C-alpha atoms as one frame of an Amber mdcrd trajectory, in Angstrom:
protein
 108.714  61.261  96.825 111.212  60.359  99.533 111.529  56.807 100.746 109.349
  56.074 103.768 110.412  55.149 107.283 110.163  51.476 106.488 106.787  50.619
 108.017 103.936  49.330 105.897 100.990  51.732 105.721  97.948  50.878 107.817
  94.961  49.966 105.590  92.688  51.785 108.053  94.755  54.989 107.940  95.089
  54.796 104.165  91.350  54.362 103.662  90.581  57.201 106.087  93.099  59.460
 104.330  91.567  58.776 100.923  88.117  59.619 102.325  89.376  62.879 103.872
  90.966  63.941 100.601  87.534  63.786  98.949  86.112  66.300 101.425  86.513
  70.103 101.270  90.065  71.164 102.163  90.725  74.087 104.497  94.435  74.518
 103.607  95.083  76.685 106.681  95.896  74.906 109.972  95.549  78.202 111.805
  93.894  77.083 115.026  96.198  74.221 115.975  95.506  70.869 117.613  93.074
  70.133 119.137  90.025  71.551 117.380  87.120  72.820 119.473  85.163  69.508
 119.682  87.965  67.903 121.727  88.141  70.747 124.250  86.324  70.696 127.601
  85.093  73.226 130.185  87.817  75.512 131.528  86.693  75.001 135.109  85.839
  71.706 136.866  82.307  70.490 136.130  79.532  71.283 138.567  77.825  68.466
 140.425  74.029  68.156 139.997  73.369  69.284 143.584  75.837  72.143 143.573
  73.189  74.837 143.253  75.032  77.238 145.531  78.150  77.040 143.409  76.276
  77.216 140.119  75.133  80.756 140.860  78.674  81.907 141.594  80.557  80.584
 138.532  82.777  83.643 138.288  84.409  82.664 141.583  85.873  79.513 140.038
  88.405  80.225 137.286  91.403  78.798 135.456  94.717  80.657 135.230  97.017
  80.594 132.190  99.285  77.983 133.838  96.306  75.693 134.503  95.796  76.554
 138.176  92.157  76.488 139.272  91.289  79.178 141.809  88.205  78.517 143.943
  87.158  81.563 145.953  83.536  80.543 146.544  83.934  79.492 150.173  86.117
  82.438 151.189  83.847  84.994 149.502  80.785  83.362 151.029  82.374  83.544
 154.488  83.128  87.222 153.933  79.544  87.856 152.806  78.238  86.170 155.948
  79.695  89.060 157.975  77.447  91.536 156.189  74.809  92.905 158.605  71.178
  91.958 158.002  68.811  94.333 156.250  67.769  97.358 158.354  64.430  97.297
 160.050  61.638  98.618 157.866  58.888 100.876 159.225  56.175  98.606 157.839
  55.875  95.165 159.532  55.064  93.363 156.239  58.124  94.780 154.478  60.257
  93.960 157.530  59.032  90.353 157.416  59.884  90.054 153.703  63.373  91.430
 154.282  63.919  89.013 157.144  62.849  86.085 154.929  65.257  87.209 152.208
  68.056  87.472 154.777  67.369  83.917 155.978  67.520  82.617 152.384  70.724
  84.565 151.715  72.381  83.259 154.879  71.331  79.676 154.119  72.744  79.890
 150.601  76.005  81.440 151.778  76.381  78.848 154.553  75.884  76.056 151.985
  78.410  77.673 149.695  80.973  78.203 152.466  80.763  74.475 153.229  81.408
  73.389 149.606  84.511  71.231 149.089  87.226  73.191 147.326  87.632  72.582
 143.605  91.038  74.293 143.510  93.717  72.582 141.383  97.501  73.045 141.148
  99.230  74.344 137.986  99.334  72.118 134.914 102.588  73.610 133.616 105.587
  75.434 135.016 105.717  78.547 132.830 109.171  78.874 131.266 110.172  82.558
 130.836 112.998  81.583 128.448 110.504  80.478 125.792 109.418  82.845 123.041
 106.093  84.584 123.708 103.626  85.997 121.201 100.401  87.851 122.018  97.191
  87.959 119.986  94.546  90.596 120.747  91.015  90.507 119.305  89.494  93.859
 120.322  86.026  92.806 119.080  84.373  90.570 116.453  82.734  93.188 114.247
  83.032  93.571 110.467  81.498  96.071 108.044  80.622  94.450 104.691  77.256
  95.166 103.098  76.385  91.470 103.300  76.684  89.289 106.371  80.273  88.245
 107.114  81.220  88.778 103.441  79.080  85.711 102.777  82.024  83.313 102.973
  83.684  84.055 106.308  84.193  81.209 108.820  86.143  83.415 111.231  84.646
  85.257 114.228  82.509  88.051 112.856  79.425  90.066 113.703  77.552  92.906
 112.074  78.796  96.325 113.189  76.864  97.968 115.988  77.251 101.387 117.547
  80.668 102.620 118.649  79.571 102.534 122.288  79.010  98.766 122.177  82.338
  98.213 120.429  83.996 100.437 123.011  82.563  98.391 125.872  83.912  95.194
 124.327  87.347  96.772 123.890  87.240  97.940 127.501  86.438  94.399 128.641
  89.396  93.056 126.632  91.635  95.670 128.243  90.376  94.570 131.669  91.216
  90.957 130.828  94.743  91.965 129.821  95.336  93.900 133.040  93.933  91.061
 135.135  95.975  88.262 133.528  99.223  90.243 133.433  99.193  90.690 137.199
 100.923  87.298 137.345 104.542  87.542 138.514 105.640  84.905 135.969 104.587
  87.206 133.106 105.775  90.586 134.360 108.652  91.920 132.293 108.639  88.968
 129.915 109.933  89.801 126.435 107.423  89.443 123.595 108.449  88.568 120.030
 105.250  89.649 118.292 101.836  91.205 118.980  98.963  90.781 116.531  95.794
  92.909 116.685  93.297  90.900 114.651  89.799  89.517 114.866  86.851  90.704
 112.835  88.104  94.059 111.545  90.618  95.233 114.108  91.185  98.625 112.498
  87.544  99.504 113.203  88.845 100.045 116.738  89.416 103.688 117.572  93.073
 104.713 117.582  92.774 105.879 121.189  91.499 102.430 122.165  94.295 100.664
 120.260  96.845 102.865 122.049  95.226 101.975 125.372  95.316  98.228 124.616
  98.978  98.501 123.644  99.736 100.548 126.762  98.084  97.947 129.003 100.268
  95.241 127.436 103.407  97.381 127.673 102.789  98.102 131.361 103.650  94.487
 132.216 105.423  93.008 129.166 108.618  94.013 127.379 107.498  94.965 123.863
 110.606  96.853 122.748 111.841  93.996 120.542 108.399  93.012 119.254 106.804
  93.064 115.844 103.343  94.667 116.060 100.710  93.892 113.406  97.317  95.513
 112.863  94.740  93.757 110.693  91.863  95.383 108.865  90.180  96.959 105.861
  92.509  98.735 103.378  90.361 101.886 103.120  90.374 102.441 106.894  94.181
 102.483 106.896  94.164 105.459 104.518  92.017 107.679 106.741  94.155 110.438
 108.243  91.386 111.213 110.736  91.400 107.578 111.856  95.227 107.652 111.671
  96.090 103.976 112.428  99.310 104.233 110.411 100.473 107.244 112.389  99.749
 105.381 115.628 101.694 102.309 114.441 104.670 104.406 113.364 104.877 105.991
 116.820 104.905 102.719 118.785 108.226 102.054 120.607 108.720  98.590 119.086
 111.148  96.918 116.669 108.891  96.392 113.646 105.368  97.320 112.520 103.123
  95.943 109.806  99.533  95.987 108.606  97.548  93.041 107.243  94.818  93.796
 104.712  91.889  91.587 103.777  91.755  92.221 100.023  90.392  88.785  98.938
  90.146  89.645  95.215  90.336  92.489  92.706  87.530  91.014  90.582  84.611
  93.461  90.598  81.994  90.703  90.304  83.226  88.917  93.426  83.806  92.177
  95.296  80.135  93.046  94.856  79.113  89.541  95.954  81.144  90.099  99.134
  79.776  93.589  99.775  83.304  95.004  99.782  82.875  97.812  97.216  84.072
 100.466  99.674  87.047  98.523 101.057  89.561  99.806  98.487  90.547  99.057
  94.873  93.974  98.268  93.441  94.869 101.950  93.031  94.137 102.712  96.685
  96.050  99.640  97.842  99.105 100.517  95.742  99.156 104.021  97.264  98.763
 102.521 100.729 101.674 100.108 100.217 103.901 102.987  99.058 102.834 105.108
 102.041 103.622 102.256 104.454 107.033 101.725 102.898 107.870 105.404 103.420
 106.887 104.995 107.099 108.857 101.740 107.519 105.652  99.735 108.009 105.434
  96.293 106.417 102.410  95.272 104.357 100.580  91.963 104.005  97.562  91.149
 101.825  95.108  88.227 102.111  93.649  86.752  98.929  91.155  83.964  98.269
  91.336  81.535  95.379  88.902  78.918  94.083  85.954  81.272  94.452  82.685
  79.869  92.999  83.064  79.623  89.237  86.403  81.476  89.274  88.750  80.578
  86.423  92.470  79.974  86.795  92.989  83.076  84.652  91.015  85.124  87.174
  92.991  83.721  90.115  96.272  84.364  88.298  95.199  87.931  87.579  94.616
  88.495  91.312  98.114  87.176  92.080  99.746  89.304  89.372  97.961  92.440
  90.568  98.925  91.686  94.175 102.558  91.423  93.108 102.218  94.711  91.222
 100.963  96.363  94.422 104.354  95.630  96.005 103.144  93.745  99.089 105.912
  92.531 101.401 103.762  89.457 102.046 100.988  87.835 100.007  98.747  85.205
 101.623  96.686  82.756  99.551  93.674  80.983 101.073  91.612  78.267  99.424
  87.923  79.136  99.833  86.110  76.810 102.248  82.585  76.343 100.919  80.266
  73.356 101.113  76.646  72.650 101.969  76.045  72.777 105.716  79.113  74.893
 106.504  76.962  77.571 108.120  78.088  80.583 106.072  75.719  82.639 103.924
  77.238  81.362 100.673  76.954  77.732 101.805  73.168  78.151 101.805  73.190
  79.071  98.101  73.157  75.898  95.934  74.296  77.738  92.789  77.488  78.883
  94.528  78.172  75.506  96.158  77.660  73.718  92.837  80.091  76.125  91.142
  82.992  75.040  93.374  85.799  73.098  91.635  86.633  69.482  92.412  89.523
  68.914  94.803  91.759  67.775  91.942  91.041  70.983  90.010  91.360  73.148
  93.145  94.724  71.562  93.951  95.937  72.154  90.385  94.987  75.833  90.779
  97.003  75.993  94.019 100.068  74.479  92.363  99.861  76.985  89.502  99.430
  80.021  91.778 102.231  78.882  94.084 104.606  78.563  91.136 103.507  81.980
  89.906 104.402  83.640  93.214 107.738  81.848  93.503 108.598  82.945  89.959
 107.740  86.539  90.897 110.461  86.550  93.576 108.440  85.526  96.639 109.535
  82.890  99.164 107.022  80.572 100.830 107.270  80.923 104.623 104.112  79.075
 105.763 101.373  77.066 104.067  99.565  80.220 102.985 102.147  83.018 103.271
 104.702  84.218 100.728 107.204  86.998 101.467 109.318  88.937  99.016 112.750
  87.307  99.015 114.481  90.500 100.182 112.057  90.702 103.125 112.203  87.019
 104.085 116.011  86.983 104.190 116.517  90.156 106.230 115.609  91.886 109.476
 112.180  92.790 108.087 111.077  89.140 107.892 107.684  88.702 109.530 107.738
  87.028 112.931 104.222  86.287 114.180 103.228  83.399 111.919 106.594  81.655
 112.059 106.592  81.880 115.848 102.994  80.717 116.246 103.807  77.574 114.247
 106.861  76.725 116.392 105.528  74.919 119.498 108.993  73.717 120.444 109.968
  77.270 121.416 106.894  79.533 121.525 104.022  80.133 123.953 100.949  82.109
 122.891  98.798  84.418 124.993  95.421  85.480 123.581  92.987  88.183 124.664
  89.495  88.987 123.439  86.424  87.057 122.257  87.367  83.606 120.855  91.074
  84.167 121.541  93.389  81.186 122.134  96.302  80.774 124.574  98.806  77.917
 124.608 101.579  77.210 127.131 103.986  74.262 127.049 106.206  72.768 129.749
 108.760  70.801 127.734 110.565  69.460 130.791 107.399  67.910 132.235 106.065
  66.986 128.782 102.793  68.776 129.482 100.905  71.709 128.043  97.552  73.447
 127.958  95.305  75.305 125.555  92.688  77.861 126.632  89.889  79.357 124.535
  87.934  82.454 125.560  84.272  82.455 124.555  82.317  85.347 123.086  80.583
  85.751 126.433  83.236  87.483 128.512  81.021  88.167 131.521  83.450  86.214
 133.705  87.162  86.608 134.251  89.374  84.520 131.977  89.219  81.557 131.965
  85.941  80.652 133.663  82.247  80.692 132.803  81.856  78.848 129.485  85.502
  79.141 128.408  87.226  76.008 127.075  90.352  74.113 128.110  92.562  71.225
 126.972  95.514  69.500 128.671  98.374  68.052 126.618 100.187  64.977 127.877
 103.280  63.512 126.144 101.267  61.880 123.329  99.143  64.971 122.754 102.227
  67.201 122.662 103.709  65.027 119.925 100.567  65.506 117.851 100.626  69.245
 118.554 104.258  69.515 117.463 103.764  67.688 114.180 100.442  69.219 113.184
 101.314  72.761 114.270 104.798  72.724 112.764 103.468  71.558 109.408 101.691
  74.911 109.113 105.187  76.098 108.128 105.145  73.306 105.500 108.174  71.645
 107.120 109.926  70.972 110.414 113.209  69.644 111.743 113.402  66.037 112.905
 116.231  67.100 115.217 113.950  69.658 116.910 111.365  66.923 117.490 113.976
  64.565 118.932 115.349  67.303 121.197 111.875  67.920 122.618 110.688  64.310
 122.983 113.855  62.151 123.004 112.326  59.977 120.294 112.255  59.761 116.507
 109.245  61.229 114.695 109.480  58.670 111.870 109.058  55.926 114.487 106.371
  57.647 116.583 104.208  58.230 113.495 105.477  55.476 111.216 102.069  54.349
 109.921 101.047  57.926 109.115 104.267  58.639 107.248 103.820  55.523 105.137
 100.219  56.362 104.224 101.048  60.012 103.475 104.101  59.206 101.390 102.136
  56.692  99.344  99.697  59.514  98.585 102.592  61.858  97.646 101.680  64.318
 100.402 104.819  64.371 102.553 108.590  63.897 102.356 110.715  62.556 105.188
 113.522  60.013 105.038 116.077  58.662 107.507 118.910  60.560 105.825 117.026
  63.871 105.712 116.667  66.129 108.761 113.651  67.964 107.343 110.118  66.614
 107.181 108.195  68.612 104.575 104.869  68.648 102.830 104.962  68.211  99.089
 103.347  71.060  97.135 100.337  68.753  96.690 100.433  67.923 100.402 100.213
  71.643 101.182  96.780  71.789  99.582  95.649  68.654 101.454  97.280  69.771
 104.704  94.232  69.310 106.920  93.932  65.722 105.655  97.619  65.275 106.504
  97.348  66.534 110.077  94.126  64.565 110.679  96.036  61.417 109.702  98.760
  62.120 112.257  96.167  62.831 114.971  94.178  59.683 114.133  97.189  57.379
 114.494  97.593  58.335 118.165  93.945  57.425 118.984  93.745  60.160 121.620
  90.455  60.597 123.465  89.469  63.333 125.902  87.092  62.465 128.743  86.022
  66.085 129.176  85.475  66.795 125.474  82.285  68.731 124.819  81.991  67.756
 121.171  81.073  71.370 120.391  81.491  72.398 116.764  83.408  75.580 115.993
  80.389  77.012 114.181  78.507  76.921 117.496  81.061  79.345 118.939  80.771
  81.668 115.952  76.987  81.635 116.164  76.908  82.884 119.752  75.146  86.261
 119.744  77.087  89.498 119.883  76.710  91.048 123.294  75.319  94.527 123.723
  76.789  97.350 125.737  74.544  96.599 128.685  76.114  93.138 128.991  79.472
  94.751 129.699  78.498  97.226 132.399  80.575  96.817 135.534  83.056  94.305
 134.098  86.037  96.696 134.130
């Protein structure tokens, strides 16, 4: 353990850290600070008497730079010029139409007189910063049991292709609408990731169309493009996602497969019998290599009752498959989580203690490093020949580098983040499942970063790479991270979770700290005592539980 920054640890922080380390550990840090409960409404709140505005919420929206556009008054004034209803032959019908016209005119006159809620930009978008794009075409998955039983990510049961097509069409409309902005046109993109529920359920023609809509406004020639999904669907020649990827005019392509485990018992528990066995996956990896497409596989460990031998067998078989990248995720499972498995006491009771789960992580990590893989993020390991060359994967590294990267997200529950380093400000936008309104309006969420919040974002987001440069922090904030977070560093170093000394440029998580990473980042966030007046306090599970929309909900959205 490296020597601390010289400040005595706060008893309050130390006690809180010890309590957090006893709770279930997510070991992911994928979403980034802040979590959903701290976010507020994307558009300014409505006043209690603003009934005219409440019915026209789509006319008040947030742009990706934070600008609020309020078109209610102008659209109401335009509507006032519409001629009244034509005279009806029957006097009673004519009287009803006249009454409706009077109500319509009164409402529009009230709305035209509303004070404007328009707001200026929060950030000046910097086109020299790296840009990555995430696209969630839909939230549907196809296991035989709901959401695989364990999934805490956006997911819904599969519906008919028409419904999925309508959702994809709405996402494409969002992309075209947002990319009309002059500050985005022609901007170079480092990486594009098609993810979500099971992205390769999307028809190849629809994926091509989504890519084409992006390419019409953005420069994707130097980008890495990733497509996430079920292994078996990648092998379908009729579906042909590999052929589509290979034909894209971009720098690099890869696929990401949700394998989870090779253990037949757990595969059946997850309803994934038809997703592909080790033999299929090995053939798929070889096929991708012949097409110059990179391969990544996601695996869970610490499944209920799973032995270390079983976890190690999964890792060894993943290595034997020849993946360019192997990703290890600690299973999140506890009573009250909201997943199907969390409602089953036998499974919850079979989960290992945190000490045992951490020991499993340390063993598996060592196993992968010994097999010739290099750790690139908390969860991701790349073959050393891949990590050190031009084929090194870009998306995750870039998304965990807030000092240089902006993120633009499209689709249900997508996230966008833009930072203005010069002004020490930033913003985060979250699209809801209900995409009836243009982004970002309706029920979408929003968060503004000031200087203190940006410091928390930098530290907590960068640690998803397991380390960051103190010099990069100083360059961005003109201050020293060991001073800004001195109490946190002391508490975390006492717990053997982090390294960072005055004579070392790199701040890094210890291997043990990697497992307890969400406890680490919560400690950093707590020290700053940041509060948000507009926070909704909404739990992430509330977003996931929002019902899947049907095709009829998407008619006319375009």
